C-alpha positions in Angstrom: -12.0 15.5 11.1 -8.6 14.4 12.5 -5.7 14.6 10.1 -2.4 13.0 10.1 0.8 13.9 8.4 1.5 10.3 7.5 -0.4 8.0 5.2 0.0 4.5 4.0 -1.0 3.0 0.7 -1.4 -0.8 0.7 -0.7 -1.6 -3.0 -1.9 -4.8 -4.6 -2.2 -6.2 -8.1 -5.9 -6.0 -8.3 -8.6 -8.4 -9.4 -12.1 -8.4 -10.8 -13.1 -10.8 -8.0 -14.5 -8.8 -5.1 -13.4 -11.5 -2.6 -9.8 -11.0 -3.6 -9.7 -7.6 -2.0 -10.9 -8.7 1.4 -7.4 -9.6 2.8 -6.0 -6.2 1.7 -8.9 -4.4 3.3 -8.4 -6.5 6.5 -4.8 -5.3 6.7 -6.0 -1.7 6.3 -8.5 -2.2 9.1 -5.9 -3.7 11.4 -3.6 -0.7 10.8 -6.4 1.6 11.8 -7.1 -0.4 14.9 -3.5 -0.5 15.9 -2.4 3.0 15.1 -5.0 5.7 15.5 -4.5 8.8 13.4 -2.6 7.0 10.6 -4.3 7.5 7.2 -4.7 4.3 5.2 -5.8 3.7 1.6 -5.8 0.6 -0.6 -4.7 0.9 -4.2 -4.4 -1.4 -7.1 -2.3 -1.7 -10.2 -5.0 -2.9 -12.5 -8.4 -4.5 -12.9 -10.0 -2.5 -10.0 -10.1 0.9 -8.3 -8.7 3.0 -6.8 -5.4 3.2 -8.6 -2.3 4.6 -6.9 -2.8 8.3 -8.0 -6.4 8.3 -6.8 -5.5 6.7 -3.4 -2.6 9.2 -3.0 -4.9 12.2 -3.8 -7.3 10.9 -1.1 -4.5 10.8 1.5 -3.2 14.3 0.5 -6.7 15.7 0.8 -6.9 14.2 4.3 -3.6 16.1 5.2 -0.9 13.5 4.6 2.6 15.0 3.9 4.5 11.7 4.0 3.1 8.7 2.1 4.5 5.2 2.5 3.6 2.7 -0.3 3.6 -0.9 0.9 3.6 -3.4 -2.0 1.5 -6.4 -0.9 3.2 -8.8 -3.2 4.6 -12.1 -2.1 6.7 -12.6 -5.1 8.9 -9.8 -6.5 8.1 -9.8 -10.2 8.0 -7.1 -12.8 5.2 -5.2 -11.1 7.1 -4.7 -7.9 10.5 -4.3 -9.6 9.6 -2.1 -12.5 6.0 -0.9 -12.7 5.5 0.4 -9.1 8.8 2.4 -8.9 7.8 4.2 -12.1 4.3 5.1 -10.6 5.9 6.3 -7.4 8.5 8.4 -9.3 5.6 10.1 -11.2 3.9 10.9 -7.9 7.2 12.4 -6.6 7.3 14.7 -9.7 3.6 15.6 -9.4 3.8 16.4 -5.6 7.3 17.6 -4.9 6.4 18.8 -1.4 5.3 15.3 -0.3 7.8 12.7 0.9 7.1 9.3 -0.7 8.7 6.1 0.7 8.4 2.9 -1.3 8.9 -0.2 0.9 10.1 -3.5 -0.3 7.4 -6.1 -1.2 6.1 -7.8 1.9 7.3 -11.1 0.5 10.9 -10.0 1.0 10.3 -9.3 4.7 11.8 -12.1 6.9 9.0 -11.5 9.5 6.4 -12.4 6.9 8.4 -15.4 5.7 8.6 -16.6 9.4 4.8 -16.2 9.8 4.0 -18.1 6.6 6.3 -20.9 7.7 4.5 -21.0 11.1 1.1 -21.1 9.4 2.3 -24.0 7.1 3.6 -25.9 10.1 0.5 -25.6 12.2 
C-alpha cells in the first residue's frame, strides 16, 4: 500500500440524507484523480459518520504526518468560526507529532466565488 505524508480531510456539516454527501465525495474523488498519492477522507460535524477524529485516525494509520482540514462551508457561521477550530485544537493536543492545517471555509475563497458567479451567469 502506497503511503503519503500528507492527508486532506474534507469537512462538511453532515446530513441524514445520503444524497447530500455526493458532492463532497465527488470532490474527494477529483482530488485523488488529480493528485496521486494524496490521502483524502471526508468527515462530518454531525448527523453522519465519519466524524473528524475518526477520519483523522484513518489518515494517520495510512501514514499521514501533515493533515489539512478543508471546511466545505459556503457560509462562515458558528460551525466554521467556533466549533471546527476547537475540534482541530483537540487533535493537535492528541497528536502532537502531526502538523494540522485548518484552511478557511471554501466560501471565503475568491476562486470559488468567481466559479459560482460564472455558473449563475451561464
